[in-house]
C-alpha positions as CSV (number, residue, x, y, z in Angstrom):
1,M,0.0,0.0,0.0
2,P,1.3,3.5,-0.8
3,Q,2.2,5.8,2.1
4,P,-0.2,8.7,2.7
5,W,1.2,12.0,1.4
6,P,0.8,14.9,3.9
7,A,-0.6,17.7,1.7
8,P,1.6,20.8,2.2
9,R,0.0,23.9,3.8
10,A,0.4,27.3,2.3
11,W,1.1,29.6,5.2
12,T,1.2,32.6,3.0
13,P,-0.4,33.5,-0.4
14,V,1.1,31.3,-3.1
15,A,3.3,33.2,-5.6
16,A,4.8,31.1,-8.4
17,T,5.4,30.7,-12.1
18,V,4.7,27.2,-13.4
19,A,5.4,25.3,-16.6
20,I,3.1,22.4,-17.3
21,P,3.9,19.1,-19.2
22,G,2.3,18.3,-22.5
23,S,-1.4,17.5,-23.0
24,K,-2.3,13.9,-22.5
25,S,-5.3,14.3,-24.9
26,I,-3.2,15.8,-27.7
27,T,-0.2,13.5,-27.1
28,N,-2.2,10.3,-27.4
29,R,-4.2,11.4,-30.4
30,A,-1.0,12.5,-32.1
31,L,0.6,9.1,-31.4
32,V,-2.3,7.2,-32.9
33,L,-2.3,9.4,-36.0
34,A,1.4,9.1,-36.4
35,A,1.1,5.3,-36.2
36,L,-1.8,5.2,-38.7
37,S,0.3,7.2,-41.2
38,G,2.9,4.4,-41.5
39,R,5.6,7.0,-41.9
40,E,8.0,8.8,-39.6
41,S,6.6,11.5,-37.4
42,T,7.9,13.4,-34.4
43,L,6.1,14.7,-31.4
44,T,7.8,17.6,-29.5
45,G,6.7,18.5,-26.0
46,A,4.9,15.1,-25.5
47,L,3.6,14.1,-22.2
48,Q,5.8,11.9,-20.0
49,G,3.3,10.0,-17.9
50,R,1.6,6.6,-17.5
51,D,-1.1,7.2,-20.0
52,A,1.4,8.2,-22.7
53,D,3.6,5.3,-21.8
54,L,0.7,2.9,-22.1
55,M,-0.1,4.3,-25.6
56,I,3.5,4.0,-26.7
57,D,3.7,0.4,-25.4
58,A,0.4,-0.4,-27.2
59,L,1.7,0.9,-30.5
60,R,5.0,-1.0,-30.1
61,A,3.0,-4.2,-29.4
62,L,1.3,-3.7,-32.8
63,G,4.7,-3.5,-34.5
64,V,5.1,0.3,-34.6
65,P,8.7,1.5,-33.9
66,V,8.7,4.3,-31.3
67,E,11.7,6.0,-29.8
68,V,11.4,8.3,-26.7
69,D,13.9,10.9,-25.7
70,A,12.4,12.8,-22.8
71,T,9.6,14.9,-24.3
72,T,10.5,14.1,-27.9
73,V,8.9,11.0,-29.4
74,R,9.8,9.6,-32.8
75,V,7.3,7.2,-34.4
76,G,9.0,5.3,-37.2
77,G,7.7,4.1,-40.5
78,H,6.2,0.6,-40.7
79,P,4.3,-1.6,-43.2
80,G,1.2,-2.0,-41.1
81,F,0.0,-3.2,-37.7
82,R,0.6,-6.8,-36.8
83,G,-0.5,-9.4,-34.4
84,P,-0.6,-11.5,-32.3
85,A,-0.2,-8.9,-29.5
86,A,-1.3,-8.1,-26.0
87,V,-2.2,-4.5,-25.1
88,D,-2.2,-3.2,-21.5
89,C,-4.7,-0.3,-21.2
90,G,-4.0,0.4,-17.6
91,L,-6.6,2.9,-16.6
92,A,-6.2,5.0,-19.7
93,G,-9.5,5.7,-21.5
94,T,-7.6,6.9,-24.5
95,V,-5.8,3.6,-24.9
96,M,-8.9,1.4,-24.3
97,R,-11.1,3.5,-26.7
98,F,-8.5,4.7,-29.3
99,V,-6.4,1.6,-29.9
100,P,-9.0,-1.0,-30.7
101,P,-10.3,0.8,-33.8
102,A,-6.8,0.9,-35.1
103,A,-5.9,-2.6,-34.0
104,V,-8.7,-4.0,-36.2
105,L,-6.3,-3.2,-39.1
106,A,-3.8,-5.6,-37.8
107,D,-3.4,-9.2,-39.0
108,G,-3.9,-11.6,-36.0
109,E,-5.3,-11.7,-32.5
110,I,-5.0,-8.6,-30.3
111,R,-5.9,-9.1,-26.7
112,F,-6.7,-6.1,-24.5
113,D,-6.8,-5.9,-20.7
114,G,-6.2,-3.3,-18.0
115,D,-6.3,-2.3,-14.4
116,P,-9.2,-3.8,-12.3
117,R,-11.2,-0.5,-12.4
118,A,-10.7,-0.4,-16.2
119,R,-12.7,-3.6,-16.5
120,E,-15.7,-1.8,-15.0
121,R,-15.5,1.1,-17.5
122,P,-17.9,1.1,-20.5
123,M,-16.5,-0.3,-23.7
124,G,-19.5,-1.9,-25.4
125,T,-20.2,1.2,-27.5
126,V,-16.9,1.0,-29.3
127,L,-16.8,-2.8,-29.6
128,D,-20.3,-3.0,-31.0
129,A,-19.5,-0.3,-33.5
130,L,-16.5,-2.2,-34.7
131,R,-18.6,-5.4,-35.1
132,A,-21.1,-3.4,-37.1
133,V,-18.4,-2.5,-39.7
134,G,-16.9,-5.9,-40.0
135,A,-14.6,-6.6,-37.1
136,V,-14.5,-9.8,-35.1
137,V,-14.6,-9.0,-31.4
138,E,-14.7,-11.5,-28.6
139,G,-16.0,-9.9,-25.4
140,G,-17.9,-6.8,-24.5
141,A,-15.6,-5.2,-21.9
142,L,-12.0,-5.6,-20.8
143,P,-10.6,-8.1,-21.2
144,F,-11.5,-8.7,-24.9
145,T,-9.9,-9.9,-28.1
146,L,-9.9,-8.5,-31.6
147,V,-9.2,-10.9,-34.5
148,G,-7.8,-8.8,-37.3
149,T,-7.4,-9.6,-41.0
150,G,-5.3,-6.6,-42.0
151,A,-8.3,-4.6,-43.3
152,I,-11.9,-3.6,-42.4
153,A,-14.8,-2.6,-44.5
154,G,-16.0,0.5,-42.6
155,G,-19.3,2.2,-43.4
156,T,-21.9,3.8,-41.2
157,V,-22.5,3.2,-37.4
158,T,-25.0,4.6,-35.0
159,V,-23.8,4.8,-31.4
160,D,-24.9,6.2,-28.0
161,A,-21.9,8.2,-26.9
162,S,-23.6,9.9,-24.0
163,A,-21.2,8.1,-21.6
164,S,-18.0,9.4,-23.2
165,S,-16.9,11.5,-26.1
166,Q,-13.9,9.1,-26.4
167,F,-16.3,6.6,-28.1
168,V,-16.6,9.0,-31.1
169,S,-13.0,10.2,-31.1
170,G,-11.6,6.6,-31.0
171,L,-13.7,5.6,-34.1
172,L,-12.9,8.8,-36.0
173,L,-9.2,8.6,-35.5
174,S,-8.9,5.3,-37.5
175,G,-11.9,5.8,-39.9
176,A,-9.8,7.1,-42.8
177,R,-8.0,3.8,-43.0
178,Y,-11.2,1.7,-43.4
179,D,-12.0,0.7,-46.9
180,K,-15.2,2.8,-47.1
181,G,-14.2,5.4,-44.5
182,L,-16.5,5.8,-41.5
183,T,-19.6,7.7,-40.7
184,V,-20.4,7.9,-37.0
185,H,-23.9,9.0,-35.9
186,H,-24.7,9.7,-32.3
187,D,-28.2,8.9,-31.1
188,G,-28.8,9.5,-27.4
189,K,-28.5,12.1,-24.7
190,P,-26.0,15.0,-25.5
191,V,-22.4,13.8,-25.9
192,P,-20.2,15.1,-23.0
193,S,-16.9,16.9,-23.5
194,M,-17.6,17.9,-27.1
195,P,-14.4,20.0,-27.1
196,H,-12.5,16.7,-27.2
197,I,-14.3,15.6,-30.4
198,E,-13.5,19.0,-31.9
199,M,-9.9,18.4,-30.9
200,T,-10.0,15.0,-32.7
201,V,-11.6,16.5,-35.9
202,A,-9.0,19.4,-36.0
203,M,-6.1,17.0,-35.6
204,L,-7.5,14.7,-38.3
205,R,-7.7,17.6,-40.7
206,D,-4.1,18.7,-39.7
207,A,-3.1,15.1,-40.8
208,G,-4.8,15.6,-44.2
209,V,-8.0,13.6,-43.5
210,A,-11.3,14.9,-44.9
211,V,-13.9,15.1,-42.1
212,D,-17.5,16.4,-42.5
213,D,-19.0,17.5,-39.3
214,A,-21.6,19.9,-40.7
215,E,-24.6,17.8,-39.5
216,P,-25.2,17.8,-35.7
217,N,-24.2,14.5,-34.0
218,T,-22.8,13.0,-37.3
219,W,-19.2,12.8,-38.4
220,R,-18.1,11.5,-41.8
221,V,-14.4,10.5,-42.2
222,E,-13.5,9.9,-45.9
223,P,-11.2,7.0,-46.8
224,G,-7.6,7.8,-47.6
225,P,-4.1,8.1,-46.2
226,V,-3.2,9.8,-42.9
227,A,-0.4,12.2,-43.6
228,A,2.8,12.0,-41.6
229,R,3.6,15.3,-39.8
230,D,5.5,16.6,-36.9
231,W,3.3,17.6,-33.9
232,V,4.1,20.2,-31.3
233,I,2.1,19.4,-28.1
234,E,0.5,22.1,-26.1
235,P,0.8,22.1,-22.3
236,D,-2.0,20.2,-20.6
237,L,-4.4,22.9,-19.5
238,S,-6.5,20.6,-17.3
239,N,-3.3,19.7,-15.4
240,A,-2.6,23.4,-15.0
241,T,-5.9,23.9,-13.1
242,P,-4.8,22.7,-9.6
243,F,-1.9,25.2,-9.7
244,L,-4.2,28.0,-10.7
245,A,-6.6,26.9,-8.0
246,A,-3.7,27.3,-5.5
247,A,-3.8,31.1,-6.2
248,A,-7.6,31.1,-5.9
249,V,-7.7,29.5,-2.4
250,T,-4.7,31.3,-0.9
251,G,-5.3,34.7,-2.3
252,G,-2.0,34.4,-4.1
253,E,-0.8,34.7,-7.7
254,V,0.2,31.9,-10.1
255,T,1.3,32.3,-13.7
256,V,1.2,29.3,-16.1
257,T,3.5,29.7,-19.1
258,G,2.9,28.5,-22.6
259,W,-0.9,29.0,-22.5
260,P,-2.1,29.0,-26.1
261,S,-4.1,31.9,-27.4
262,S,-6.6,29.5,-29.0
263,T,-7.1,25.9,-28.3
264,T,-9.5,22.9,-28.4
265,Q,-8.5,21.8,-24.9
266,P,-11.4,21.9,-22.4
267,G,-9.1,23.0,-19.7
268,D,-9.2,26.5,-21.2
269,A,-12.6,26.9,-19.6
270,I,-10.9,27.4,-16.2
271,R,-10.3,31.0,-17.1
272,D,-14.0,31.8,-17.0
273,I,-14.7,29.6,-14.0
274,L,-12.1,31.3,-11.8
275,S,-13.3,34.7,-12.9
276,R,-16.8,33.8,-11.9
277,M,-15.5,32.7,-8.5
278,G,-13.9,36.1,-7.9
279,C,-10.4,35.7,-9.3
280,A,-8.6,38.2,-11.5
281,V,-7.5,36.3,-14.7
282,T,-5.3,37.7,-17.4
283,L,-3.7,36.1,-20.5
284,T,-0.8,38.1,-21.9
285,D,1.9,36.8,-24.4
286,G,1.2,33.2,-23.7
287,A,1.2,33.5,-19.9
288,L,-2.0,33.0,-17.9
289,T,-2.0,34.7,-14.5
290,V,-4.6,34.1,-11.8
291,R,-4.8,36.3,-8.7
292,G,-7.0,35.0,-5.9
293,P,-9.7,37.0,-4.1
294,E,-10.1,37.7,-0.4
295,R,-13.3,35.7,-0.4
296,L,-13.8,32.9,-3.0
297,A,-17.4,32.9,-4.3
298,G,-19.5,29.8,-4.9
299,I,-20.6,29.0,-8.5
300,D,-23.6,27.5,-10.3
301,I,-22.3,26.0,-13.5
302,D,-23.0,23.3,-16.1
303,L,-19.7,21.3,-16.5
304,H,-21.1,18.9,-19.1
305,E,-18.6,20.0,-21.8
306,V,-15.6,20.2,-19.4
307,G,-16.3,17.4,-16.9
308,E,-12.6,16.7,-16.3
309,L,-12.4,20.0,-14.4
310,T,-15.0,18.9,-11.9
311,P,-12.6,17.7,-9.2
312,T,-10.7,21.0,-9.2
313,V,-13.9,23.0,-9.2
314,A,-15.4,20.8,-6.4
315,A,-12.3,21.5,-4.3
316,L,-12.7,25.2,-4.9
317,A,-16.4,25.0,-4.1
318,A,-15.6,23.2,-0.8
319,L,-13.5,26.2,0.2
320,A,-15.8,28.9,-1.1
321,D,-17.9,31.3,1.0
322,G,-21.1,30.5,-0.8
323,P,-23.0,27.5,-2.1
324,S,-22.1,25.8,-5.4
325,H,-24.2,23.7,-7.8
326,L,-22.2,21.7,-10.3
327,R,-24.5,20.3,-13.1
328,G,-24.4,18.2,-16.3
329,I,-21.9,15.7,-15.1
330,A,-23.7,12.4,-14.5
331,H,-21.3,10.8,-17.0
332,L,-18.5,11.2,-14.5
333,R,-19.8,8.1,-12.7
334,G,-18.0,6.1,-15.4
335,H,-14.6,7.8,-15.3
336,E,-11.5,6.5,-13.5
337,T,-13.7,6.2,-10.5
338,D,-17.3,7.3,-9.8
339,R,-16.1,10.9,-9.4
340,L,-19.5,12.2,-8.1
341,A,-19.6,9.6,-5.3
342,A,-15.9,10.0,-4.6
343,L,-16.0,13.8,-4.3
344,T,-19.1,13.6,-2.1
345,A,-17.5,11.1,0.2
346,E,-14.2,12.9,0.5
347,I,-15.6,16.4,1.1
348,T,-18.0,15.2,3.7
349,G,-15.2,13.1,5.3
350,L,-13.3,16.3,6.0
351,G,-16.4,17.9,7.6
352,G,-17.8,19.5,4.4
353,D,-21.3,19.6,3.2
354,A,-21.6,17.9,-0.2
355,E,-24.5,16.1,-1.7
356,E,-24.7,14.0,-4.9
357,T,-27.6,14.9,-7.2
358,R,-29.0,13.2,-10.3
359,D,-26.5,14.9,-12.6
360,G,-24.0,16.6,-10.3
361,L,-23.1,18.0,-6.9
362,E,-24.4,20.5,-4.4
363,I,-21.6,21.9,-2.2
364,R,-22.4,24.3,0.7
365,P,-19.9,26.3,2.8
366,T,-18.8,24.9,6.1
367,A,-15.5,24.6,8.0
368,L,-13.3,21.7,7.0
369,H,-11.0,19.7,9.2
370,G,-8.0,17.4,8.6
371,G,-8.1,13.8,7.7
372,T,-7.3,11.4,4.9
373,W,-8.5,12.2,1.3
374,R,-8.8,9.1,-0.8
375,A,-7.6,9.3,-4.4
376,Y,-9.4,6.1,-5.7
377,A,-6.5,5.6,-8.2
378,D,-7.7,8.8,-9.9
379,H,-5.2,11.5,-10.7
380,R,-7.7,14.3,-10.6
381,M,-9.1,13.2,-7.2
382,A,-5.5,13.2,-5.8
383,T,-4.9,16.8,-7.0
384,A,-8.2,17.9,-5.6
385,G,-7.1,16.7,-2.2
386,A,-3.8,18.7,-2.6
387,I,-5.8,21.9,-3.3
388,I,-7.8,21.5,-0.1
389,G,-4.7,20.7,1.9
390,L,-3.3,24.1,1.1
391,V,-5.6,25.8,3.5
392,V,-6.9,22.9,5.8
393,A,-4.5,21.6,8.4
394,D,-3.5,17.9,8.5
395,V,-4.9,16.7,5.2
396,S,-3.2,13.6,3.7
397,V,-3.8,12.1,0.3
398,D,-3.7,8.3,0.5
399,D,-2.1,7.7,-2.9
400,I,-0.5,10.8,-4.5
401,G,1.4,8.4,-6.8
402,T,-1.7,8.1,-9.0
403,T,-0.8,11.5,-10.4
404,A,1.8,9.7,-12.5
405,K,-1.0,9.1,-15.0
406,T,-0.4,12.5,-16.4
407,M,2.3,14.2,-14.2
408,P,4.8,11.8,-12.5
409,D,6.5,14.6,-10.6
410,F,3.4,16.3,-9.3
411,P,4.5,16.2,-5.6
412,D,7.8,17.9,-6.4
413,R,6.1,20.5,-8.7
414,W,3.6,21.2,-5.9
415,A,6.3,21.6,-3.3
416,R,8.4,23.9,-5.6
417,M,5.3,26.0,-6.2
418,L,5.0,26.6,-2.5
419,G,8.6,27.8,-2.3
420,G,7.7,29.7,-5.5
421,D,9.8,32.2,-7.3
422,L,8.0,34.4,-9.8
423,G,11.2,34.7,-11.8
424,G,11.7,31.1,-12.6
425,D,9.8,28.4,-14.4
426,Y,9.7,24.7,-13.5
């Protein structure tokens, strides 16, 4: 069992400048597209973390040569995916949802498995869609096996992607390599995290793939090659949010460097969220600066499009002076953990007043006390506990190591922020 991590207190307002590692979402999409091109591509500024490592290992298992030099990743040319192979998905949604649609192009059996919690995460939408376009799939969730023949017909599929936008993105990424291309139609409740699908479409177009998304809830990927290109990976804006939250809850000032002027990353929404909670937020020359208020306001907000920010926003809400209502996030029950139940349990466990609703959370102001904050093997739960620990004495996170999913050195970065130096990046 991991040793509990005593969350550091901030005895004075935090003042720091922070550089954030590359985006997990962009890194893993770029890796898949590079592998599908069959030619050499380079990623610069790529994420170094468990999710990226799992994606790289999955591609290597399929016969794709990949070389890693710190944050530079070179994906080599290859004649096509091959089996037999075994793919470890860990707890990475991008691996379990993005790799199978590519692996059906391999010749041979490809077996997929992952962490125990991953076996509980929904996969049937992707696997049923692959069956509908000609794939042979044994199983309906992890573990499962694909039997590839080197090609797949493609065509049109109708899916219910209301549980995860990754179902759509995973199918679209490989669709151009199917004989007939691929049309994906969503039929169900609104798709969550639509910015992630917009990210996928934009990256496909950058790789020379024709995508028609003019009709709502329908995406058409034309058959054809995926162009090799070099990718420059943006910083992970969602991973930046705990550091910006540190300014918000301590009345301090934190600057994140390398913030893009325009982006498809959902994490960019933190700017508006923090402004609505009373922070001063400025973006100048690629540097985003947040200055915290004397009193943090509660917020009533629909997070359906940016659900990954919920743990950070919930931690802020637990420390705010007014009530908060977080809505539109019922789909978070199927993430790395059931995030709604987990956040409710951990906030109330520290003396807070949190209640799970049909599609979100109600959080009301009350004094918090110390205790153990459980991470549930979920990196965003772990960082939420770190935020609360800045201003609540004697908070420990039971497994801070789970942050290795997207930021292996999170504890060191957090500690350096608290010793911050506005003149130096880290």
